[in-house]
C-alpha positions as a Python dict, from the first residue, in 0.01 Angstrom:
ca = {
    (1, 'X'): (0, 0, 0),
    (2, 'X'): (112, 363, -28),
    (3, 'X'): (88, 620, 210),
    (4, 'X'): (-223, 697, 370),
    (5, 'X'): (-359, 392, 268),
    (6, 'X'): (-433, 477, -42),
    (7, 'X'): (-352, 200, -319),
    (8, 'X'): (-166, 347, -601),
    (9, 'X'): (-454, 355, -823),
    (10, 'X'): (-658, 524, -596),
    (11, 'X'): (-399, 803, -561),
    (12, 'X'): (-426, 841, -930),
    (13, 'X'): (-757, 821, -952),
    (14, 'X'): (-902, 1197, -1025),
    (15, 'X'): (-1061, 1340, -771),
    (16, 'X'): (-1455, 1437, -824),
    (17, 'X'): (-1412, 1757, -908),
    (18, 'X'): (-1170, 1697, -1197),
    (19, 'X'): (-1415, 1436, -1328),
    (20, 'X'): (-1718, 1666, -1288),
    (21, 'X'): (-1529, 1993, -1438),
    (22, 'X'): (-1447, 1736, -1730),
    (23, 'X'): (-1791, 1609, -1746),
    (24, 'X'): (-1913, 1988, -1795),
    (25, 'X'): (-1687, 2027, -2067),
    (26, 'X'): (-1756, 1723, -2251),
    (27, 'X'): (-2134, 1830, -2239),
    (28, 'X'): (-2091, 2159, -2335),
    (29, 'X'): (-1928, 2096, -2679),
    (30, 'X'): (-2210, 1907, -2783),
    (31, 'X'): (-2330, 2005, -3101),
    (32, 'X'): (-2625, 2239, -3165),
    (33, 'X'): (-2885, 2020, -3261),
    (34, 'X'): (-2742, 1784, -2989),
    (35, 'X'): (-2774, 1955, -2693),
    (36, 'X'): (-2779, 1794, -2327),
    (37, 'X'): (-2829, 1897, -1979),
    (38, 'X'): (-2562, 1870, -1675),
    (39, 'X'): (-2575, 1569, -1497),
    (40, 'X'): (-2761, 1500, -1107),
    (41, 'X'): (-2371, 1539, -968),
    (42, 'X'): (-2299, 1913, -1084),
    (43, 'X'): (-2703, 1996, -833),
    (44, 'X'): (-2579, 1765, -578),
    (45, 'X'): (-2214, 1707, -498),
    (46, 'X'): (-2076, 1965, -169),
    (47, 'X'): (-1740, 1965, -312),
    (48, 'X'): (-1829, 2035, -657),
    (49, 'X'): (-2028, 2324, -510),
    (50, 'X'): (-1745, 2465, -265),
    (51, 'X'): (-1539, 2447, -594),
    (52, 'X'): (-1805, 2651, -826),
    (53, 'X'): (-1819, 2916, -488),
    (54, 'X'): (-1429, 2971, -532),
    (55, 'X'): (-1432, 3017, -906),
    (56, 'X'): (-1747, 3109, -1113),
    (57, 'X'): (-1935, 3272, -817),
    (58, 'X'): (-1696, 3439, -634),
    (59, 'X'): (-1541, 3585, -954),
    (60, 'X'): (-1865, 3677, -1081),
    (61, 'X'): (-2152, 3998, -1142),
    (62, 'X'): (-2429, 3949, -883),
    (63, 'X'): (-2721, 4150, -853),
    (64, 'X'): (-2762, 4292, -506),
    (65, 'X'): (-3043, 4512, -567),
    (66, 'X'): (-3208, 4861, -745),
    (67, 'X'): (-3037, 5181, -759),
    (68, 'X'): (-3376, 5359, -627),
    (69, 'X'): (-3354, 5131, -349),
    (70, 'X'): (-3092, 5403, -226),
    (71, 'X'): (-3220, 5730, -330),
    (72, 'X'): (-3063, 5970, -109),
    (73, 'X'): (-2685, 6022, -24),
    (74, 'X'): (-2616, 5854, 248),
    (75, 'X'): (-2871, 5568, 235),
    (76, 'X'): (-2683, 5204, 326),
    (77, 'X'): (-2812, 4875, 285),
    (78, 'X'): (-2619, 4542, 424),
    (79, 'X'): (-2577, 4211, 283),
    (80, 'X'): (-2384, 3921, 301),
    (81, 'X'): (-2194, 3767, -5),
    (82, 'X'): (-2045, 3476, 22),
    (83, 'X'): (-1815, 3527, 299),
    (84, 'X'): (-1785, 3906, 262),
    (85, 'X'): (-2016, 4139, 453),
    (86, 'X'): (-2058, 4436, 253),
    (87, 'X'): (-2267, 4797, 271),
    (88, 'X'): (-2398, 4915, -27),
    (89, 'X'): (-2389, 5275, 26),
    (90, 'X'): (-2521, 5555, -197),
    (91, 'X'): (-2187, 5803, -157),
    (92, 'X'): (-2340, 6083, -361),
    (93, 'X'): (-2137, 5989, -617),
    (94, 'X'): (-2328, 5675, -758),
    (95, 'X'): (-2350, 5387, -519),
    (96, 'X'): (-2036, 5190, -371),
    (97, 'X'): (-1970, 4848, -223),
    (98, 'X'): (-1792, 4908, 102),
    (99, 'X'): (-1666, 4607, 327),
    (100, 'X'): (-1843, 4574, 623),
    (101, 'X'): (-1588, 4500, 814),
    (102, 'X'): (-1375, 4757, 1040),
    (103, 'X'): (-1001, 4775, 1005),
    (104, 'X'): (-912, 4754, 1393),
    (105, 'X'): (-1041, 4412, 1535),
    (106, 'X'): (-1314, 4324, 1211),
    (107, 'X'): (-1605, 4426, 1396),
    (108, 'X'): (-1969, 4460, 1105),
    (109, 'X'): (-2011, 4878, 1139),
    (110, 'X'): (-2347, 4839, 1063),
    (111, 'X'): (-2716, 4663, 1025),
    (112, 'X'): (-2985, 4654, 828),
    (113, 'X'): (-3049, 4970, 623),
    (114, 'X'): (-3086, 5338, 701),
    (115, 'X'): (-2947, 5688, 622),
    (116, 'X'): (-2558, 5793, 749),
    (117, 'X'): (-2334, 6071, 753),
    (118, 'X'): (-2065, 5842, 875),
    (119, 'X'): (-1999, 5476, 1015),
    (120, 'X'): (-1898, 5424, 1359),
    (121, 'X'): (-1782, 5082, 1474),
    (122, 'X'): (-2004, 5016, 1740),
    (123, 'X'): (-1655, 4828, 1961),
    (124, 'X'): (-1387, 5090, 1981),
    (125, 'X'): (-1597, 5375, 1756),
    (126, 'X'): (-1340, 5411, 1514),
    (127, 'X'): (-1559, 5606, 1255),
    (128, 'X'): (-1529, 5595, 845),
    (129, 'X'): (-1659, 5866, 581),
    (130, 'X'): (-1931, 5700, 364),
    (131, 'X'): (-1667, 5697, 144),
    (132, 'X'): (-1467, 5453, 362),
    (133, 'X'): (-1192, 5692, 435),
    (134, 'X'): (-1110, 5656, 788),
    (135, 'X'): (-1168, 6003, 990),
    (136, 'X'): (-1128, 5912, 1377),
    (137, 'X'): (-976, 5590, 1535),
    (138, 'X'): (-961, 5714, 1943),
    (139, 'X'): (-657, 5703, 2142),
    (140, 'X'): (-466, 5501, 1846),
    (141, 'X'): (-101, 5727, 1945),
    (142, 'X'): (133, 5429, 1789),
    (143, 'X'): (395, 5604, 1571),
    (144, 'X'): (325, 5337, 1338),
    (145, 'X'): (-26, 5382, 1274),
    (146, 'X'): (-120, 5500, 923),
    (147, 'X'): (-500, 5603, 878),
    (148, 'X'): (-411, 5644, 506),
    (149, 'X'): (-410, 5260, 493),
    (150, 'X'): (-735, 5197, 722),
    (151, 'X'): (-967, 5275, 453),
    (152, 'X'): (-1298, 5020, 429),
    (153, 'X'): (-1165, 4822, 85),
    (154, 'X'): (-1402, 4839, -178),
    (155, 'X'): (-1557, 4596, -428),
    (156, 'X'): (-1630, 4636, -782),
    (157, 'X'): (-1955, 4783, -823),
    (158, 'X'): (-2171, 4913, -1117),
    (159, 'X'): (-2497, 5021, -1190),
    (160, 'X'): (-2663, 4904, -1523),
    (161, 'X'): (-3068, 4891, -1585),
    (162, 'X'): (-3093, 5036, -1303),
    (163, 'X'): (-2970, 4739, -1084),
    (164, 'X'): (-2686, 4728, -888),
    (165, 'X'): (-2387, 4452, -979),
    (166, 'X'): (-2100, 4374, -708),
    (167, 'X'): (-1832, 4130, -772),
    (168, 'X'): (-1614, 3971, -519),
    (169, 'X'): (-1318, 3963, -729),
    (170, 'X'): (-980, 4206, -789),
    (171, 'X'): (-1006, 4176, -1161),
    (172, 'X'): (-1360, 4133, -1284),
    (173, 'X'): (-1483, 4062, -1624),
    (174, 'X'): (-1602, 4409, -1771),
    (175, 'X'): (-1947, 4349, -1755),
    (176, 'X'): (-2060, 4603, -1997),
    (177, 'X'): (-1851, 4375, -2295),
    (178, 'X'): (-2027, 4049, -2085),
    (179, 'X'): (-2388, 4223, -2162),
    (180, 'X'): (-2282, 4354, -2483),
    (181, 'X'): (-2628, 4244, -2717),
    (182, 'X'): (-2829, 4219, -2385),
    (183, 'X'): (-2796, 4658, -2384),
    (184, 'X'): (-2927, 4686, -2726),
    (185, 'X'): (-3223, 4472, -2694),
    (186, 'X'): (-3344, 4673, -2324),
    (187, 'X'): (-3272, 5018, -2471),
    (188, 'X'): (-3624, 5023, -2575),
    (189, 'X'): (-3787, 4964, -2231),
    (190, 'X'): (-3582, 5228, -2056),
    (191, 'X'): (-3531, 4981, -1768),
    (192, 'X'): (-3396, 5258, -1570),
    (193, 'X'): (-3697, 5416, -1520),
    (194, 'X'): (-3905, 5121, -1332),
    (195, 'X'): (-3941, 5181, -1017),
    (196, 'X'): (-3939, 4915, -714),
    (197, 'X'): (-4260, 4850, -538),
    (198, 'X'): (-4189, 4489, -378),
    (199, 'X'): (-3936, 4292, -231),
    (200, 'X'): (-3907, 3974, -106),
    (201, 'X'): (-3672, 3698, 74),
    (202, 'X'): (-3712, 3317, 4),
    (203, 'X'): (-3550, 2999, 72),
    (204, 'X'): (-3530, 2762, -214),
    (205, 'X'): (-3412, 2367, -124),
    (206, 'X'): (-3273, 2348, -473),
    (207, 'X'): (-2928, 2409, -628),
    (208, 'X'): (-2863, 2769, -738),
    (209, 'X'): (-2838, 2629, -1147),
    (210, 'X'): (-3173, 2414, -1128),
    (211, 'X'): (-3345, 2775, -1066),
    (212, 'X'): (-3151, 2960, -1334),
    (213, 'X'): (-3231, 2673, -1614),
    (214, 'X'): (-3564, 2687, -1499),
    (215, 'X'): (-3621, 3059, -1507),
    (216, 'X'): (-3462, 3049, -1859),
    (217, 'X'): (-3683, 2807, -2050),
    (218, 'X'): (-4008, 2808, -2188),
    (219, 'X'): (-4075, 2474, -2241),
    (220, 'X'): (-4213, 2448, -1860),
    (221, 'X'): (-4428, 2702, -1878),
    (222, 'X'): (-4765, 2556, -1991),
    (223, 'X'): (-4709, 2253, -1750),
    (224, 'X'): (-4642, 2381, -1437),
    (225, 'X'): (-4824, 2696, -1496),
    (226, 'X'): (-5145, 2626, -1651),
    (227, 'X'): (-5333, 2876, -1473),
    (228, 'X'): (-5089, 3140, -1369),
    (229, 'X'): (-4869, 3162, -1701),
    (230, 'X'): (-5020, 2924, -2001),
    (231, 'X'): (-5268, 3197, -2055),
    (232, 'X'): (-5055, 3480, -2179),
    (233, 'X'): (-4718, 3315, -2250),
    (234, 'X'): (-4774, 2945, -2386),
    (235, 'X'): (-4505, 2708, -2425),
    (236, 'X'): (-4553, 2732, -2779),
    (237, 'X'): (-4526, 3098, -2820),
    (238, 'X'): (-4153, 3100, -2708),
    (239, 'X'): (-3878, 3200, -2913),
    (240, 'X'): (-3470, 3239, -2823),
    (241, 'X'): (-3323, 3537, -2812),
    (242, 'X'): (-3008, 3666, -2822),
    (243, 'X'): (-2694, 3551, -2631),
    (244, 'X'): (-2341, 3663, -2508),
    (245, 'X'): (-2067, 3608, -2350),
    (246, 'X'): (-2260, 3696, -1998),
    (247, 'X'): (-2640, 3624, -2033),
    (248, 'X'): (-2880, 3460, -2247),
    (249, 'X'): (-3222, 3522, -2362),
    (250, 'X'): (-3562, 3437, -2458),
    (251, 'X'): (-3929, 3600, -2569),
    (252, 'X'): (-4219, 3484, -2427),
    (253, 'X'): (-4508, 3590, -2685),
    (254, 'X'): (-4901, 3623, -2599),
    (255, 'X'): (-5138, 3518, -2802),
    (256, 'X'): (-5321, 3683, -3067),
    (257, 'X'): (-5621, 3693, -2875),
    (258, 'X'): (-5496, 3860, -2553),
    (259, 'X'): (-5456, 4218, -2549),
    (260, 'X'): (-5080, 4403, -2384),
    (261, 'X'): (-5026, 4409, -2004),
    (262, 'X'): (-4901, 4821, -2085),
    (263, 'X'): (-4785, 5080, -2289),
    (264, 'X'): (-4424, 5076, -2090),
    (265, 'X'): (-4150, 5339, -2264),
    (266, 'X'): (-4280, 5510, -2593),
    (267, 'X'): (-3958, 5309, -2756),
    (268, 'X'): (-4126, 4997, -2767),
    (269, 'X'): (-4282, 4803, -3077),
    (270, 'X'): (-4632, 4712, -3067),
    (271, 'X'): (-4481, 4374, -3092),
    (272, 'X'): (-4222, 4417, -2811),
    (273, 'X'): (-4565, 4531, -2581),
    (274, 'X'): (-4694, 4212, -2681),
    (275, 'X'): (-4485, 3978, -2517),
    (276, 'X'): (-4262, 3955, -2208),
    (277, 'X'): (-3855, 3974, -2233),
    (278, 'X'): (-3637, 3715, -2012),
    (279, 'X'): (-3239, 3738, -1943),
    (280, 'X'): (-3011, 3550, -1739),
    (281, 'X'): (-2709, 3824, -1666),
    (282, 'X'): (-2459, 3505, -1535),
    (283, 'X'): (-2393, 3370, -1330),
    (284, 'X'): (-2716, 3409, -1064),
    (285, 'X'): (-2940, 3704, -1179),
    (286, 'X'): (-3279, 3587, -1375),
    (287, 'X'): (-3541, 3882, -1493),
    (288, 'X'): (-3858, 3893, -1680),
    (289, 'X'): (-3925, 4240, -1811),
    (290, 'X'): (-4258, 4382, -1973),
    (291, 'X'): (-4400, 4737, -2092),
    (292, 'X'): (-4545, 4775, -1762),
    (293, 'X'): (-4328, 4512, -1562),
    (294, 'X'): (-4019, 4418, -1410),
    (295, 'X'): (-3954, 4126, -1186),
    (296, 'X'): (-3598, 4009, -1080),
    (297, 'X'): (-3437, 3683, -895),
    (298, 'X'): (-3117, 3736, -750),
    (299, 'X'): (-2994, 3455, -605),
    (300, 'X'): (-2737, 3361, -376),
    (301, 'X'): (-2622, 3005, -325),
    (302, 'X'): (-2549, 2871, 24),
    (303, 'X'): (-2537, 2484, -64),
    (304, 'X'): (-2566, 2249, -322),
    (305, 'X'): (-2936, 2232, -221),
    (306, 'X'): (-2983, 2588, -63),
    (307, 'X'): (-2984, 2883, -262),
    (308, 'X'): (-3129, 3234, -79),
    (309, 'X'): (-3376, 3432, -317),
    (310, 'X'): (-3458, 3813, -337),
    (311, 'X'): (-3718, 3870, -602),
    (312, 'X'): (-3765, 4240, -663),
    (313, 'X'): (-4059, 4390, -892),
    (314, 'X'): (-4011, 4738, -1016),
    (315, 'X'): (-4325, 4908, -1224),
    (316, 'X'): (-4269, 5179, -1537),
    (317, 'X'): (-4326, 5479, -1344),
    (318, 'X'): (-4705, 5512, -1274),
    (319, 'X'): (-4879, 5326, -1457),
    (320, 'X'): (-5025, 5079, -1267),
    (321, 'X'): (-5240, 5199, -977),
    (322, 'X'): (-5203, 5001, -637),
    (323, 'X'): (-5488, 4721, -722),
    (324, 'X'): (-5291, 4629, -1032),
    (325, 'X'): (-4969, 4608, -909),
    (326, 'X'): (-5137, 4388, -564),
    (327, 'X'): (-5276, 4150, -803),
    (328, 'X'): (-4936, 4119, -993),
    (329, 'X'): (-4713, 4086, -702),
    (330, 'X'): (-4968, 3801, -564),
    (331, 'X'): (-4907, 3659, -937),
    (332, 'X'): (-4533, 3622, -947),
    (333, 'X'): (-4555, 3504, -539),
    (334, 'X'): (-4785, 3210, -676),
    (335, 'X'): (-4581, 3147, -1002),
    (336, 'X'): (-4272, 3110, -789),
    (337, 'X'): (-4461, 2872, -527),
    (338, 'X'): (-4533, 2691, -841),
    (339, 'X'): (-4122, 2676, -950),
    (340, 'X'): (-4001, 2603, -668),
    (341, 'X'): (-4245, 2286, -572),
    (342, 'X'): (-4108, 2140, -877),
    (343, 'X'): (-3743, 2224, -814),
    (344, 'X'): (-3748, 2133, -473),
    (345, 'X'): (-3928, 1752, -549),
    (346, 'X'): (-3638, 1735, -839),
    (347, 'X'): (-3384, 1816, -611),
    (348, 'X'): (-3444, 1539, -413),
    (349, 'X'): (-3388, 1316, -720),
    (350, 'X'): (-3096, 1390, -872),
    (351, 'X'): (-2862, 1204, -630),
    (352, 'X'): (-2945, 900, -804),
    (353, 'X'): (-2710, 758, -995),
    (354, 'X'): (-2934, 726, -1348),
    (355, 'X'): (-2950, 1162, -1342),
    (356, 'X'): (-2698, 1136, -1617),
    (357, 'X'): (-2818, 1465, -1815),
    (358, 'X'): (-3086, 1424, -2045),
    (359, 'X'): (-3140, 1502, -2432),
    (360, 'X'): (-3273, 1924, -2400),
    (361, 'X'): (-3547, 2075, -2618),
    (362, 'X'): (-3483, 2305, -2926),
    (363, 'X'): (-3318, 2622, -2958),
    (364, 'X'): (-3667, 2805, -2840),
    (365, 'X'): (-3750, 2592, -2578),
    (366, 'X'): (-3450, 2511, -2384),
    (367, 'X'): (-3155, 2695, -2594),
    (368, 'X'): (-3112, 2914, -2324),
    (369, 'X'): (-3021, 2611, -2083),
    (370, 'X'): (-2758, 2525, -2354),
    (371, 'X'): (-2610, 2865, -2332),
    (372, 'X'): (-2590, 2850, -1951),
    (373, 'X'): (-2344, 2490, -2007),
    (374, 'X'): (-2179, 2653, -2263),
    (375, 'X'): (-2085, 2986, -2040),
    (376, 'X'): (-2051, 2764, -1743),
    (377, 'X'): (-1800, 2556, -1892),
    (378, 'X'): (-1619, 2864, -2059),
    (379, 'X'): (-1585, 3021, -1753),
    (380, 'X'): (-1429, 2748, -1555),
    (381, 'X'): (-1153, 2735, -1831),
    (382, 'X'): (-1081, 3071, -1844),
    (383, 'X'): (-1040, 3053, -1463),
    (384, 'X'): (-834, 2771, -1448),
    (385, 'X'): (-603, 2922, -1709),
    (386, 'X'): (-574, 3225, -1548),
    (387, 'X'): (-487, 3098, -1212),
    (388, 'X'): (-184, 2874, -1381),
    (389, 'X'): (-36, 3171, -1496),
}
């Protein structure tokens, strides 16, 4: 026996991560007319999830809210993005993402949300401007102490489409390039003009990738949502949309006998008013936008079988009255419940040895799922190559 009690054959056997990375690459390489889904272990293996967290998730851009959640200078909201505590704050010069740890002993500076002129540590009263600069450190008289080196670290933060995106990477990808093509598609909707009317936090006991895939395919609409969505967005009217370096999309057209659900922006065409446009900004945001309504789900994976979901609803200007908004919130609450129920049931089955990745439907129905698989494989390869240089 070799060292550690393992035979030479066992020591030379590739790790589960290596095997699953290779399987992902092979699945992504399938031809357009022969796409397949991921195997069950991609969704249930905890070691593989830890690998995803350290790579594609840690390096990605994550939607953390809407710009209009922090309208005034000093408005802030705290959150935890994987292992990092963050303060989102309107600095008066855009929204910034600051580390929510005092540079002295690591105490969180703020909790919840509010408005502040400065952030004061509740432990030893170190004080910081909302820009992150240290302005006071009581009784720190050591000659070696340099307050200029004690500013709060900042995470990359970008405002786009009225959303706020944050990355934990020191060298993130170019979000503008990642979403090129999507920007042009959304221009006519004027997405920054939508105002927030609802937020909800939920826990879904499913893998984060299952949720992305489910939201982004029209194949299930008529089956899973016969009363809530089928009448407006039947499966057979789904049409694949553009995709790019960091996104995919499809359009859910309405039947001819169904009226538009609102006017929205004056730049919209009649065909755009007669459909909902859905997109995923990889890795963890999925969105549905229609002329009067924008719904976004921001996913925060916690384990291979749990994802925290923060979903928001925004409306175009003042187009919808309070009663209609309440009805739309109730509708989307039910749609999410229907999806969550199916995904949690499927999660229980994906550990089976027979969950070996089935064939996907054509581009209009599950082409977005193929796009996601290809993106996962591509980003995995890019990150590994970057780590080796």
